[in-house]
N, C-alpha and C positions, 0 to 999 in steps of 0.2 A: 817750767815757765808756762804761764797761761797767756796766750796771744790775744791780740786786739781784733778789731772789727773784721767781719767776713769779707772775703774777696769773691769767692765762688758761691753759686747757688747749689747747695746739696739737697738731698731729700731725706726726710725722716719718715720711716714706715712705722705706724702705730697700730697694734692689734686691739680690736674691740671685742671683748668676750661675749657680750649679749647680742651684738649685731652681726656676728660672723663675718667680719669685714676688717679691712686694713685701710686706714686713712693715710695718704701720702702728703706730707707737709713740705712745702718749698721753703728753704731757710733764708732766701732773700726777701720774699714777700711775706713770710711768716703766715701763710695761709694754706688751707687744704686745697690741693690741686687735682687729686685723683682719689677715687674710692675703688678698692678691689674686693670683690666678694670671695671669701675663702670658706674652709670647712667649719665645723661646729666648735665653738668655744676656743678661738685662737688665743694662744698665750705667748710662749717663747717664739722669738723670731731672730734670724741671723742671715747674713749674706754669704755666698760663696766668696772665695778669695779674689776673684776677678769682678765681683759685684754684678755679674750677669744674671744670676738667679738668686732667689731667696728661699729659705726654708722656714716653715711655720709649723708649730705644734698645734694640730687640730685635735684638742684633747678629747672631745666627745665623739670624734670619729675614729679614735685610736690610730691616728696616722700622723706622720710627718709629711707634709705636702711640699712639693717643690714647684716654684712658679718662675716663669720668665719675668724678669724685673722690668723690661721695657714694655711688654704687652699686658702683663698681669694675667696671662693665661696659664692654667694648671698644666704642668708638663707630666708629672707622675707623682705617685706616693712612694714613700720609703717604708719598709717594714719597721715599725717603731716599738712594738710592745703596747701594752694597755696604758691608756691615759698619760701620754707624754705631756710633760708640763714645761720643763726647761731642757736645754741641750747646749752643747758646745762643739764647735768644729775644730778639728786639729789644725795646726798652723800650716801643715802641708796640704790641707784641704781634702785629705783622703778618708778620714774617719769622722763620723758623727757620733757623739756620746750623748745618750738620751736618758733622762730620769723618768722612770715609769712609776708614777705615784701609787697606783692601785696594786701593783704586783711586787713592790719592794725589790725591784731590780734596776740595774743600769744596763741598757742595751747599746752595743757597739755595732754600727752599721758601716759597711763599705759603700761609700757614696757612689762611686762609679759602677760597681757591680750590682748595687741596689740589693745587697744581701746582708743578713745579720751575721756578724763575725763571732759575737759572743754575747751572752747574757750573764751578768754577774750579780748574785744576791747581795743586797745591802740592807740598810735599816728600813724601818717602816716609814712609808710616805716620803720617798726621796724627792727632792726638788732642785736645789742648787746644783750646778754642774760647771766645772771649769777645767781647762787644760793648761799644763805648765808651758812656759815659753819654749822649752826644748821638746815638747810633745812626749816626754817620758812618763809623765804622771798625770792622772786625772783625780779630781776630788768631786765627790757628791755629798750632799747634806741630807739627812733624814729627819723630817719634822717631828716625828713621834718618838724615835729612838734617841733624839738629841745628840747626834754624832756627825762627825765629818769622816767619810770613808775614803781612803787612799787606794787607788788602783794603778797597778803597773801596766803600762800600755803595751809593752812587749809581750807579756804573758797573759794579759787580760785577767789578772787575778787580784783579789783584794789583799793588800799588804799591811794595812793598819786601820784601826778605828780609834778616833779621838773624841772623847766626851766634850761637848760644848754646852752653852746655855740653852734654855728651852726654846724649841721650835726654830731651828736654824733654817733660813730661807734662801740665802744667796752666798756664793763664795767667789773670790777672785784671787789669783796669784799676783804677787807684786811683780813689777816689770823685770826684776833680776831673778825671779823664780825662787828666792830664798824663803819666802813666807807666804802663807795663805790667810787672807782675811775672811771672816765668816760672820754674817749677821744673824742674830737670834731675835726673832720677832717678839715672843712672849717674855724672854729674858731681858729684853730692852738693851742689849749690848752688842758690841762688836768684839769678837775674839781674834787674836792674832796668833797663828800657829807657826812656830819656827820649825822648818823642815829638817834642820840639822839634828835637833833633839827630839823632834816629834812631840813637843809639848807646847801648851798655850803659854806664851811669854807675857801677854798683856791682855787685859780686858778693858774696853773703853765703854763708859757709861755716858748718858746724856741728861741734861737738866735744863728745862725750858721754863722760865718764870710764867706762872699762870696756866701751865699745861700739866694735867695729872700724869703721874709717872706711868700709869697703866695705858695711857694713850700714846706713849713714846715707843713705837714698835719698828725697829730697823728692818728694812727689807732689802730692796735693790740698792746697789751702790757702784760707783766707778772710781778708779784710781787713775790719776793723770799719768801720761807716758813717762814723765820724769820721776814718778814715784813720790812726789812731794806732798800731794794733796789728795784726800779722799772726799768725795761727795756722797752723802748717805741719805736715802729716802727714809723718812721716819713715820710712814703710814698715817694713822689718824691724828698724829700730832700736826699734820699739814705743814711740815717743815722739811727742808733739805739741810742737813748739817754739813759743815766743812770741817775736816779734821787734818791737822798737821801730822803727816805720817812719821816724822822724825821724833817729835815730842809727844805724840799721841794725845795732844790737847785739841779740844773742840774750839775752833777759832771764830765760828759764826753760825747763825741759823738764818735761813732764807724762807720766808713765808711763800707757800705755793697753794695749789688747790686742795680739795678734800680727798683724803686717803691716797696719798702719793705712793705709787708702786715701784716703778722702775725708771731708769735714767739712761740717756744716750748723749754722747758728745758729738759735736761737729769735728771733722778732722783736725781743724786748727785748735780745738778745745777752747774756743772763745765763747761758745754757747753750749748750754746744757738743756736738754729737753726732758721734762718730768711728766710722767703719765699719772693722772689723778682719777682713780677708779670710781669715786662717788660723785664728783662734780662734773664728770664726763668732759674733761678738757685736758690740755697739755700746757704746762707752764714753761715759758722760755726764760732761762736765766742767763744774764750776761756775767760770765765768770770773772771778768776783770773788775767790774763794779760790785759784784756779789749781790746783784739785785734782780728780781723778777721784772722782766720788761714787757711781757705780753702773755695773755691767756688765749689759747686757740681752742675753739669748740671742736670736738671730735665725736665719735660714736659712743655707744653705751658701754661702760666699764672698760675704759682703756687700760691695758695691762703692760704689754711689752713694747719696746722701741728699739729700732736699729737704723743706722744712718748709711745711706748710699752716697758716696762722694761723687760730685760732678757727673750726674747721669748723662749718658750719651744722647738720649732722646730729648725732645722739647716737650716739657710738661704742658698740658692744657687742662681746662676745667671739664674733665670727662669722667665718666664712671664706667669701670670695667666689670661686667657682670659674669664673664666666663668662669666656669668652675673646672 
């Protein structure tokens, strides 16, 4: 179920690749209320389980940086391997799984000890990363090898490689952990991997009247908590698709900004925030009406987004410059 209007003011943290910064959007005023300077070429971003700190992939610094969410002050770096792009935090908050694009490896980091636990060879140019609901399995996608790689988290070993369509970018487990959805940017598809059989059971395609097929490039996506709907960013098609996860049918297309990259829900899933890498803005989607309700100007080349529920501090129109 997708809920109605927001009650609380949450914060959406948006990474800007070209400005080496994060813009913080207040979900009540739908405006940027803070800017935090971070490392070079920030892309993936996520919060600790208590939302007190956030992790950001500073790709050109070859580091995962850890910041205090209240102050925006850099606390420390984690050893990340070369060119971290995306990552996923285990549900117990103890392990961070990082895709190292340049080195064709997945790095496992102990968050508390700040140490590398393992480095696992995967395909060429790994990017997408996701952890199963029970923390037993990790998936990473390799853009050039065109595969989804499954990693056993107990042994930190590669247990399977599954061929998907061209240039897989993002992966998500379904809420029940039974399937993995994988977007393929150049293939223009979503692949659904059944974990019981380790086979692709369905491939979803997209068709937008008036938009050339080669412009329809699925990248980031989100599945609702009830597992009923997937929202899919379609890159230079400048649309977010809605997909019924039971029928695998596309039910709607929502017009957003230029070159939509990634998506983030509010906790109530009543609003969805889409980062638009070319128009340098974030589109706010009302999920109940399936309409874009506002465009918010942010920094240059917005890429990743993560939501902090009901922050404990009071946001103001300030800029945090501490690194």
